[in-house]
N, C-alpha and C positions, 0 to 999 in steps of 0.2 A: 161209889168212890169218886173223889174229887179230882178232876184234871182241868188244867187251864183251857180257856177257849182257844188260845193260839195252838195248843197241841191238838185239840179236837178238830180244828178247821184246817190244819195243815195236811195236804195230801201226802201219801206215802212216798211219792217220787222225790219229795224235797228233803227226805231224811238224809243226814250226812252220810258220806261215802263210808265212813267207819262202821256205821250201823248196818248198812247194806252189805258190806264186805263180810260181816260176821256170818251171814246166811249164804254166802256164795260157796260153791263147791271148791274143794282144795285143788282140783285139777286146773281151774281157771284162775286161781289166785296167784299173783306174782309178788314176790317179796323183793324189796330193794335192799341192797347191801348197806349196812349201818356204817356211817362215817362218824367216828368218835370225835373228830376235830370240829365237825359241823353237824351236830345231831339233828337240828331242825331244818337243815338245808337252806339256811339264810343267805349263804354266799351267792346263790343264784338270784336273789332279790335285790342285791346291791347294784348301784349304777357304777360306771367306770370312775367317776369323780369320787364317789364314796370309797371305793376300793383303793384309789390312789392316796386319798387322805389317810386312810387306815394304815397303808403300807409306809407312808412318810412318818407317821407318828410312831409306828413300831420301829422303824430304822433309827429314829431319834432316841428312843428309849433303850434300845439294845446297846450292849457294851462293845459290840464289834464295830469296826470302822468301815466295813463294806457297805455299799449302798446299792441295793438291787432293784429299787423301784424305778419305773420309767417316768415318774412324776418329776417335774422340774421344781427343784427346791432352792430356797435362798442360800446364799453363801454361808450363813451361820451354821448350817448343818455340818459343813465340812471344816469350819473354823473352830468348832468346839474342841476344847482341850482333850487329851487322851482320856481323861475321866469324863465319861458321858453321864447320862441321867442316873442309871442304876447305882454305880459306886457312890455318887454324891448323896443319893437318897438314903442308902444304907448308913453312910457316915453321919448323916443328919439324925437318923434314928438313934445311933449310938451315943452321940454327944448332945442330943436334944436341941438342935438348932435348925434353922431353915436357910438353905443356900439361895439367896435372892437372885443369883445369876440364872438359876433354872427358870424363874418366871420371865426374865428378860429374853432368854433364848426361846421359850415357848411363845412369847409375844411376837418375836420376829418371825417365827414360823407360821404364825396365824392360828395357833392352837387355843388362844384365849379369846373368848367371845366370837366363835366362828359363825354363829347364826345371825349376827348383827350385820345389816346392810350398811355399807359406807363406813366412814371414820377409819379407813384403813383395815377394816375387818373383812373376812373372806366371804361372808354371806352364804355359807354352806347350809345344807339341810339339817334338820334335827337328828336325822339318822346318822349323818356324818359326825355331829357333836357326840352322839352316843358311842360311836366307834372310837373317837378320840378318848373319851372318858374310859372306855373299856381297856384300851391299850395302855393308858397311863396307870390305871389301877392294877393292871397285870404286873407292872414293874415296881409300883410304889406301895404295894400293900405292906402292912406291918409284918415283919418277920417273926 
């Protein structure tokens, strides 16, 4: 039977924990409670800056006017009219137009081009960019 050289040369101690846990007795196996909001436990891998950027983006996208993030945000977040991101996106879908003021506000918050260093951009990590995209997609998906 054919097996790759890598598999044949690899000692048993380097098998992933998942495979070794399969052979462990049930008395020593401990199960972690499943968190449906963070099924892969990625929250623990984020830095404080990435969490703050994610929270700021979520606050901008939500329709509520409360701001619970400890991140210092530009004045534009508080000067946005009562219609924030979500109502304007829904209206844009209905009448098939793009509200360009959304792009201006996102630009002032530093949500456009966040990974670019200089030129007035944040210079954030690629993970922070992914978190920004996830939060915007959460609220701007097609209904």
